[in-house]
C-alpha positions as CSV (number, residue, x, y, z in Angstrom):
1,A,0.0,0.0,0.0
2,R,1.1,3.5,-0.7
3,E,2.4,5.6,2.2
4,I,1.1,9.1,3.0
5,I,2.4,11.7,5.4
6,Q,-0.3,13.2,7.6
7,A,1.6,16.1,9.2
8,K,4.0,18.6,7.8
9,G,7.5,18.5,9.2
10,S,6.7,15.2,11.0
11,D,8.1,11.7,10.7
12,F,4.5,10.5,11.3
13,I,3.7,8.2,8.3
14,L,0.6,6.0,7.8
15,K,-0.3,3.5,5.2
16,E,-3.1,4.7,2.9
17,D,-5.4,1.8,4.1
18,D,-4.7,2.4,7.8
19,P,-8.0,3.2,9.7
20,L,-6.5,6.3,11.2
21,A,-5.4,7.6,7.8
22,I,-8.9,7.0,6.4
23,T,-10.4,8.9,9.3
24,L,-8.0,11.8,9.1
25,S,-8.5,12.1,5.3
26,K,-12.2,12.7,6.0
27,S,-11.6,15.4,8.6
28,S,-11.7,18.1,6.0
29,L,-15.1,17.0,4.6
30,P,-18.2,19.1,5.6
31,K,-19.7,18.0,8.9
32,T,-23.2,17.9,7.4
33,V,-24.6,17.0,4.0
34,G,-26.9,19.7,2.7
35,Y,-29.7,19.1,0.2
36,L,-32.9,20.7,-0.6
37,D,-35.9,18.8,-1.8
38,K,-38.0,21.4,-3.6
39,N,-41.1,19.2,-3.8
40,P,-44.1,20.5,-1.8
41,V,-44.7,18.6,1.4
42,P,-48.4,17.6,1.9
43,Y,-49.7,18.9,5.2
44,Q,-50.9,15.3,6.1
45,Q,-47.2,14.3,6.1
46,I,-46.2,16.7,8.9
47,L,-49.5,17.5,10.7
48,S,-51.9,15.3,12.6
49,R,-54.7,15.8,15.2
50,D,-54.6,14.8,18.8
51,G,-58.0,15.7,20.2
52,H,-58.3,19.5,19.9
53,A,-54.6,19.9,19.4
54,V,-52.5,19.7,16.2
55,V,-49.2,17.8,16.2
56,L,-46.3,18.9,14.1
57,E,-43.8,16.2,13.3
58,F,-41.0,15.9,10.8
59,Q,-37.2,15.1,10.6
60,D,-34.4,17.4,9.7
61,Y,-35.5,20.8,8.6
62,L,-38.6,22.3,6.9
63,Q,-38.2,25.2,4.5
64,V,-41.2,27.5,4.2
65,V,-41.3,30.0,1.3
66,Y,-44.1,32.6,1.6
67,T,-44.8,34.0,-1.9
68,H,-47.5,36.5,-1.1
69,E,-45.1,39.1,0.3
70,K,-41.5,40.1,-0.2
71,E,-38.9,40.4,2.5
72,E,-38.6,43.8,4.3
73,E,-35.6,46.0,3.4
74,A,-34.4,45.9,7.0
75,Y,-34.2,42.1,6.9
76,V,-32.3,42.2,3.6
77,R,-29.8,44.7,5.1
78,S,-29.4,42.6,8.3
79,A,-28.8,39.4,6.3
80,M,-26.2,40.9,4.0
81,L,-22.8,41.6,5.5
82,F,-21.2,42.7,2.2
83,G,-23.0,44.0,-0.9
84,S,-26.7,44.1,-1.3
85,R,-29.5,42.3,-3.1
86,K,-33.2,43.0,-3.8
87,P,-35.9,41.5,-1.5
88,T,-37.2,38.1,-2.6
89,Y,-39.9,35.9,-1.2
90,Q,-39.8,35.4,2.6
91,T,-37.9,32.2,3.2
92,S,-37.7,30.5,6.6
93,V,-36.4,27.2,8.0
94,I,-38.0,25.3,10.9
95,S,-36.4,22.6,13.0
96,L,-37.9,20.7,15.9
97,R,-36.0,20.3,19.1
98,S,-38.3,17.5,20.3
99,K,-39.9,14.6,18.4
100,R,-43.3,16.3,18.3
101,V,-44.5,19.9,18.7
102,I,-48.1,20.4,20.0
103,L,-50.2,23.4,18.8
104,D,-53.3,24.2,20.8
105,E,-56.7,25.1,19.3
106,T,-55.6,28.7,18.9
107,G,-52.5,27.7,16.9
108,S,-50.1,28.6,19.8
109,I,-47.1,26.3,20.4
110,T,-47.6,24.7,23.8
111,E,-43.8,24.4,24.4
112,P,-42.2,27.2,22.5
113,L,-38.6,25.9,23.1
114,D,-39.5,22.7,21.2
115,I,-39.2,24.5,17.8
116,Q,-36.6,26.8,16.2
117,F,-37.3,29.3,13.5
118,E,-34.5,30.6,11.3
119,G,-34.4,32.9,8.3
120,Y,-37.3,35.3,7.9
121,W,-39.5,34.0,10.6
122,G,-36.6,33.9,13.0
123,W,-35.9,37.5,12.3
124,E,-39.5,38.7,12.3
125,K,-40.9,36.5,15.1
126,V,-40.0,38.5,18.3
127,G,-41.1,41.9,17.0
128,D,-44.5,40.7,15.9
129,M,-45.4,38.6,18.9
130,L,-48.3,39.6,21.1
131,P,-49.3,38.1,24.4
132,L,-51.3,34.9,23.9
133,D,-54.3,36.4,25.7
134,Y,-54.2,39.6,23.7
135,Q,-57.6,41.1,22.8
136,I,-58.1,44.0,20.4
137,G,-58.7,47.1,22.5
138,S,-57.2,45.6,25.7
139,E,-54.7,47.7,27.5
140,Y,-51.2,46.2,28.0
141,H,-48.6,48.5,29.5
């Protein structure tokens, strides 16, 4: 088998088929494999009912593209470190931190820390939140 040197300026030499050499050769590879399946996901595949509640369940990440409104200029500016671009459709990524996320009959997430929003919804979320018991005309100070 061919020999390879793993460290510059070192006498450390491994054979190409050595398990350590194979592992070290993979160390520069990305830690995740990214792919995007652009096929629409049927709601029945990720949502189910549990009494009056709705259960959200999926693996990995879910990308949501809202095509009825463009991104706000402030979001585009905050997302671009260098250069600029025109606003596009609002794109968000959702990931679950638990196996299932429960939404009550009002659509509120019963355990908010069980879900993570990134992208547009992650940026917009906090500024647009209202108290769960908010009523139009009520006085919150």
